[in-house]
C-alpha positions as CSV (number, residue, x, y, z in Angstrom):
1,M,-7.6,79.7,163.8
2,N,-10.9,79.8,165.2
3,I,-12.3,78.3,168.3
4,H,-15.8,77.5,169.8
5,E,-17.9,80.1,171.5
6,Y,-17.4,78.1,175.0
7,Q,-13.6,78.2,174.5
8,A,-13.8,82.1,173.3
9,K,-15.6,82.7,177.0
10,Q,-13.3,80.6,178.8
11,L,-10.3,82.8,177.5
12,L,-12.4,85.9,178.5
13,A,-13.3,84.8,181.8
14,K,-9.6,84.0,182.7
15,H,-8.9,87.8,181.6
16,G,-11.6,89.1,184.2
17,V,-14.7,89.2,181.9
18,A,-18.0,88.4,183.0
19,V,-19.6,85.5,181.0
20,P,-22.8,83.6,181.6
21,A,-22.6,80.5,184.1
22,G,-22.4,77.4,182.0
23,E,-20.7,74.4,180.8
24,P,-19.9,72.5,177.5
25,C,-21.6,69.3,177.1
26,R,-20.6,66.3,174.8
27,T,-23.3,64.1,176.1
28,V,-27.1,64.3,176.8
29,D,-26.2,63.2,180.7
30,E,-23.8,65.9,180.9
31,A,-26.4,68.5,179.8
32,R,-28.9,67.1,182.4
33,T,-26.0,67.7,185.1
34,A,-25.3,71.1,183.7
35,A,-29.0,72.1,183.7
36,E,-29.4,71.0,186.9
37,K,-26.7,73.1,188.5
38,L,-28.1,76.0,186.8
39,F,-31.6,75.8,187.9
40,A,-30.5,74.7,191.5
41,A,-28.6,77.9,191.8
42,G,-31.8,80.0,191.1
43,H,-31.8,80.5,187.4
44,T,-35.1,80.4,185.8
45,L,-33.9,80.0,182.2
46,A,-31.0,78.1,180.0
47,V,-29.9,78.4,176.8
48,I,-28.6,75.5,174.6
49,K,-26.2,76.4,172.0
50,S,-25.0,74.1,169.2
51,Q,-20.9,74.7,169.0
52,I,-19.9,74.7,165.3
53,H,-17.5,77.1,163.5
54,A,-20.4,78.9,161.8
55,G,-22.8,81.6,162.2
56,G,-26.6,81.7,161.9
57,R,-27.0,78.7,164.3
58,G,-30.3,79.9,165.8
59,K,-31.8,80.0,162.4
60,G,-30.4,76.7,161.2
61,T,-32.1,73.5,160.8
62,F,-30.9,70.0,161.5
63,K,-31.0,67.5,158.6
64,H,-33.5,65.0,160.8
65,G,-35.9,68.1,160.9
66,F,-35.6,69.7,164.3
67,V,-35.3,73.4,163.9
68,G,-32.9,75.8,165.5
69,G,-29.3,75.3,166.7
70,V,-29.9,78.0,169.8
71,K,-32.8,77.1,172.2
72,L,-34.1,78.4,175.3
73,A,-35.1,75.8,178.1
74,H,-37.4,76.5,181.1
75,S,-36.6,73.2,182.9
76,V,-34.2,70.3,183.1
77,E,-36.2,68.0,180.9
78,E,-36.6,70.5,178.3
79,T,-32.7,70.8,178.1
80,V,-32.3,67.3,177.9
81,H,-34.9,67.2,174.8
82,F,-33.0,70.1,173.2
83,A,-29.6,68.4,173.7
84,D,-31.0,65.1,172.5
85,N,-32.2,66.7,169.2
86,M,-28.8,68.5,168.9
87,L,-25.9,66.2,169.9
88,G,-24.7,63.8,167.3
89,K,-26.9,65.6,164.5
90,V,-25.9,67.6,161.4
91,L,-27.0,71.5,161.5
92,V,-27.3,73.3,158.7
93,T,-27.0,77.0,158.3
94,K,-26.3,79.8,155.8
95,Q,-22.8,79.6,156.6
96,T,-22.3,75.7,156.5
97,G,-23.7,75.1,153.0
98,P,-26.1,72.4,152.4
99,E,-23.6,69.8,153.6
100,G,-23.9,71.3,157.5
101,R,-21.9,70.4,160.4
102,L,-21.9,67.7,162.9
103,V,-22.8,69.0,166.3
104,Q,-20.4,67.1,168.9
105,T,-20.8,69.9,171.7
106,I,-23.4,71.9,173.1
107,L,-23.1,74.9,175.5
108,V,-25.7,74.8,178.3
109,A,-25.7,78.2,180.0
110,A,-27.8,80.7,182.1
111,A,-30.0,82.7,180.1
112,E,-31.0,85.8,182.4
113,T,-33.2,88.6,181.4
114,I,-31.6,90.9,178.9
115,K,-32.3,94.4,179.3
116,K,-30.1,96.2,176.7
117,E,-27.6,95.1,174.1
118,F,-24.2,96.3,173.0
119,Y,-21.5,95.6,170.7
120,L,-17.8,95.5,171.5
121,A,-15.0,94.2,169.6
122,V,-11.1,94.3,169.4
123,L,-9.1,94.0,166.2
124,L,-6.0,95.3,164.3
125,D,-6.4,98.4,162.4
126,R,-4.1,97.7,159.6
127,A,-4.3,101.2,158.1
128,V,-2.5,102.7,161.2
129,S,-0.9,99.4,162.3
130,R,-2.7,99.7,165.8
131,P,-5.3,97.7,168.0
132,L,-8.8,99.3,167.4
133,I,-11.6,98.9,169.9
134,M,-14.9,99.2,168.3
135,A,-18.3,99.5,170.3
136,S,-21.8,100.4,169.6
137,T,-25.1,100.7,171.3
138,E,-26.5,98.7,168.4
139,G,-25.9,95.1,169.8
140,G,-27.2,91.9,168.7
141,V,-26.9,93.4,164.9
142,E,-24.1,92.6,162.5
143,I,-21.6,95.5,162.6
144,E,-21.5,95.9,159.0
145,E,-25.4,96.6,158.8
146,V,-24.6,99.2,161.7
147,A,-21.7,100.8,159.8
148,A,-24.1,101.1,156.7
149,R,-27.4,102.1,158.4
150,T,-26.2,104.3,161.4
151,P,-22.3,104.8,161.2
152,G,-22.5,107.4,164.0
153,K,-23.6,104.8,166.4
154,I,-20.1,103.3,166.3
155,V,-17.4,104.2,168.7
156,R,-13.8,103.9,167.6
157,E,-11.0,103.9,170.0
158,H,-7.2,103.1,168.9
159,V,-4.7,102.0,171.5
160,D,-1.0,102.7,171.5
161,P,0.5,99.1,171.7
162,A,3.5,100.7,173.4
163,V,1.4,101.5,176.5
164,G,-1.4,99.5,176.2
165,L,-5.3,100.3,176.9
166,M,-5.2,103.3,179.2
167,P,-8.0,103.7,182.2
168,Y,-9.2,106.8,180.6
169,Q,-9.8,104.9,177.1
170,A,-12.0,102.4,178.9
171,R,-14.1,105.2,180.6
172,K,-14.5,107.1,177.3
173,I,-16.0,103.8,175.8
174,A,-18.1,103.1,178.7
175,S,-19.4,106.6,178.6
176,A,-20.0,106.6,174.9
177,L,-22.5,103.5,175.4
178,G,-24.3,105.6,178.0
179,L,-23.5,103.3,181.1
180,K,-23.5,105.0,184.5
181,G,-22.9,104.1,188.2
182,D,-22.0,100.4,189.0
183,L,-22.6,99.4,185.3
184,F,-20.0,102.1,184.2
185,N,-17.6,100.3,186.5
186,Q,-18.5,97.0,185.3
187,A,-18.0,98.3,181.8
188,C,-14.4,99.6,182.6
189,K,-13.3,96.4,184.2
190,L,-15.0,94.4,181.2
191,I,-13.6,96.5,178.3
192,T,-10.2,96.2,179.8
193,G,-10.3,92.4,180.3
194,V,-11.6,92.1,176.4
195,Y,-8.5,94.0,175.3
196,K,-6.2,91.9,177.3
197,T,-7.7,89.0,176.0
198,W,-7.0,90.1,172.4
199,W,-3.4,91.1,173.4
200,E,-2.2,88.3,175.4
201,S,-3.8,85.6,173.4
202,D,-2.4,86.9,170.1
203,A,-5.9,87.2,168.7
204,S,-6.9,88.8,165.2
205,L,-10.4,89.4,166.5
206,V,-12.2,89.3,169.8
207,E,-15.9,90.1,169.3
208,I,-18.7,90.4,172.1
209,N,-22.1,90.5,170.4
210,P,-24.1,91.1,172.2
211,L,-22.9,92.6,175.2
212,C,-25.9,92.8,177.5
213,I,-27.1,94.3,180.8
214,V,-28.9,91.4,182.2
215,A,-31.1,90.9,185.4
216,G,-29.6,88.1,187.5
217,P,-31.5,85.8,189.7
218,G,-31.6,88.5,192.5
219,G,-32.6,91.2,190.1
220,K,-29.3,93.0,190.1
221,E,-28.0,94.3,186.9
222,A,-24.9,93.2,185.4
223,L,-22.9,93.6,182.2
224,V,-22.2,90.2,180.6
225,A,-20.7,88.9,177.4
226,V,-23.7,86.8,176.1
227,D,-22.3,85.9,173.2
228,A,-18.3,85.8,171.8
229,K,-16.2,85.1,169.1
230,V,-12.4,84.9,169.0
231,A,-10.2,84.4,166.0
232,L,-6.2,83.8,166.7
233,D,-3.4,84.5,164.4
234,D,-1.8,81.1,163.5
235,N,1.5,82.5,163.3
236,A,1.5,83.2,167.0
237,L,0.2,79.8,168.4
238,F,3.7,78.2,168.9
239,R,3.5,80.8,171.9
240,H,0.1,79.4,173.2
241,A,0.4,75.7,173.8
242,D,-3.0,75.8,176.0
243,I,-4.9,77.9,173.0
244,L,-3.4,75.5,170.4
245,A,-5.0,72.5,172.3
246,M,-8.5,74.0,171.7
247,R,-8.3,73.5,167.8
248,D,-11.3,71.4,166.6
249,L,-9.9,69.5,163.5
250,A,-13.3,68.2,163.0
251,E,-14.5,71.8,162.2
252,E,-11.8,72.3,159.5
253,S,-11.6,70.9,155.8
254,P,-9.5,67.5,156.1
255,L,-7.6,68.8,152.9
256,E,-6.9,72.1,154.8
257,V,-5.7,70.2,157.9
258,E,-3.5,67.8,155.8
259,A,-1.9,70.9,154.1
260,S,-0.9,72.4,157.5
261,K,1.1,69.4,158.4
262,F,3.4,70.4,155.6
263,A,3.2,74.4,156.2
264,L,1.2,74.8,153.0
265,N,-1.5,77.3,152.8
266,Y,-4.5,75.5,151.2
267,I,-8.0,76.7,150.9
268,K,-10.6,74.5,149.1
269,L,-12.8,76.2,146.6
270,E,-15.7,74.9,144.5
271,G,-13.9,75.1,140.9
272,N,-12.1,72.4,138.8
273,I,-8.9,73.9,138.0
274,A,-6.2,73.5,140.6
275,C,-3.8,76.2,141.4
276,L,-0.2,75.3,142.8
277,V,1.7,79.0,143.4
278,N,4.4,80.2,145.6
279,G,3.3,83.5,147.2
280,A,-0.2,84.6,148.3
281,G,-0.2,87.7,146.0
282,L,0.8,85.7,143.2
283,A,-1.9,82.8,144.1
284,M,-4.6,85.5,144.2
285,S,-3.6,86.9,140.8
286,T,-3.4,83.4,139.3
287,M,-7.1,82.5,140.5
288,D,-8.1,85.9,139.2
289,I,-6.7,85.2,135.7
290,I,-8.0,81.7,135.5
291,Q,-11.4,83.2,135.9
292,H,-10.7,85.9,133.5
293,F,-10.2,83.3,130.7
294,G,-13.3,81.3,131.7
295,G,-11.9,78.9,134.2
296,D,-13.0,78.3,137.8
297,P,-10.2,77.7,140.6
298,A,-10.5,74.8,142.6
299,N,-8.2,75.9,145.5
300,F,-5.8,78.5,146.7
301,L,-2.5,76.8,147.5
302,D,0.6,79.0,148.4
303,V,3.7,76.5,148.8
304,G,5.6,79.7,150.2
305,G,8.8,81.4,149.1
306,G,11.2,78.5,149.7
307,A,9.3,75.3,149.4
308,S,11.1,71.8,149.2
309,K,10.5,69.1,146.8
310,E,8.8,67.0,149.4
311,Q,6.3,70.0,150.0
312,V,5.5,70.1,146.4
313,A,5.1,66.4,146.4
314,A,2.6,66.6,149.2
315,A,0.8,69.8,147.6
316,F,0.3,67.5,144.4
317,K,-1.4,64.7,146.6
318,I,-3.3,67.3,148.4
319,I,-4.8,68.6,145.3
320,L,-5.4,65.4,143.7
321,S,-7.5,64.3,147.0
322,D,-10.0,66.9,145.7
323,P,-12.5,64.7,143.3
324,G,-13.5,68.0,141.6
325,V,-10.2,68.8,140.5
326,K,-9.9,68.1,136.6
327,A,-6.8,70.2,135.5
328,I,-3.9,71.8,137.2
329,L,-1.8,74.9,136.8
330,V,1.5,75.4,138.5
331,N,2.7,79.1,138.5
332,I,6.1,79.5,140.1
333,F,8.0,82.9,140.1
334,G,11.5,82.0,141.7
335,G,13.1,84.7,143.9
336,I,14.3,82.6,146.9
337,M,12.6,79.7,145.4
338,D,14.8,77.6,143.1
339,C,12.6,76.9,140.0
340,N,14.6,73.5,139.5
341,V,13.6,72.4,142.9
342,I,10.1,73.1,142.1
343,A,10.4,71.3,138.6
344,T,11.9,68.2,140.3
345,G,9.2,67.9,143.0
346,I,6.6,68.3,140.1
347,V,8.2,65.3,138.2
348,E,8.5,63.3,141.1
349,A,4.7,63.8,142.1
350,V,3.4,63.1,138.7
351,R,5.3,60.0,138.6
352,E,4.4,58.8,142.0
353,T,0.7,59.9,141.6
354,G,0.3,58.6,138.0
355,L,-1.3,62.0,137.3
356,K,-3.6,61.6,134.1
357,L,-5.1,65.4,134.4
358,P,-3.8,68.1,132.2
359,L,-1.0,69.8,133.9
360,V,0.3,73.4,132.8
361,V,3.5,74.7,134.4
362,R,4.9,78.1,134.1
363,L,8.2,78.7,135.8
364,E,10.0,82.1,135.7
365,G,12.8,83.6,137.8
366,N,16.0,81.8,139.8
367,N,17.4,78.8,138.0
368,V,14.6,78.8,135.6
369,A,16.6,77.3,132.6
370,A,17.4,74.4,134.8
371,G,13.8,73.9,135.9
372,K,12.5,73.8,132.1
373,K,15.3,71.4,131.2
374,T,14.0,69.1,133.9
375,L,10.6,69.1,133.0
376,A,11.4,68.7,129.2
377,E,13.8,65.6,129.8
378,S,11.2,63.9,132.3
379,G,9.3,62.4,129.4
380,L,6.0,63.4,131.1
381,T,3.0,65.2,129.4
382,I,3.4,68.5,130.8
383,I,2.2,71.7,129.2
384,G,4.5,74.8,129.2
385,G,3.3,78.2,129.9
386,D,5.4,81.3,128.8
387,S,3.5,83.9,131.1
388,M,0.6,84.1,133.4
389,S,-1.7,84.9,130.8
390,D,-0.7,82.0,128.3
391,A,-0.7,79.6,131.2
392,A,-4.0,80.3,132.0
393,Q,-5.5,80.2,128.5
394,K,-3.7,76.9,128.1
395,V,-5.0,75.1,131.2
396,V,-8.5,76.4,130.4
397,K,-8.2,74.9,126.6
398,A,-6.6,71.8,128.1
399,L,-9.3,71.4,130.4
400,K,-12.2,71.8,127.8
401,A,-10.4,69.3,125.5
402,A,-10.1,66.9,128.2
């Protein structure tokens, strides 16, 4: 699950990480009030940031012609002008696609003078099954670009999950960033807080880019998380009701939201052949083989290892809610899964929805004979596939014929 920047900063602040003063605003009046507080406190510049789950906001363009989803304001009235042009408007960036995203919240925050930018992140290194802290003096730049251009500028520090981040490790990272004196001490505290945010929130990623040395209203230098991204592990959200409450359904695909209600793993794609598969690996292989034979998958849909007929029926309805779907391929390998349960769910779903699209079903494994018999005796037009290759070729052929 992804959360907005302002929510990420709330989590970080909870664990002792310094973030710029600011407030999320959903109306122009709220933006005015937030700006008045900032300027009254001595700040000379405010930043107004559109809150959507997409990057490239600063270079984005609103559909009504206003350019930039991130703006710097020198006054309350300028803040109000920017807020009025962002709230309730659709922002288009490279990551949103041409349809864009509706901006319902903006972040109005202090924008102190930035003197130096760094990069800091915590993630899981699956190769060694340990948390990994990554830091670089090349802040404000995509870490992939830094890795390709100057890999030596990336500091990596693995953490033993049994003991957590040790003080000497935080000092080691701060030293590698070239920080000294009070900034060194601030960095040690901040790095520890960022790691605690990752660990205690069950996050898959906590990324601070840029992490900045700023000059505050009094000229005193401080180390602050100017921008932040936090991605949470969906499987751990049952432990974090407060974080789950941060979920913004408006930022997610309606079909993906509906699928999550039935514990289905669904991701909408741009093709026209829908896939219904059990198991993530098999689902990816199914998409690959459809493309191999000239087709274009419309979705990733994993119903899991023990789906019920109700889940299968729900999966069919979700698939058919996508107007781009012109054919369906069901590819089931029954281990724990009972092929006859899947077959029964397919028959009920086809009858209930009045499906007219080409449907190819490949069943293999547990109770497959009963499953194939259920399909054959249903009286429905269902094309059987003897193997993945055969099923993929048949669905592509059926689509072209239709």
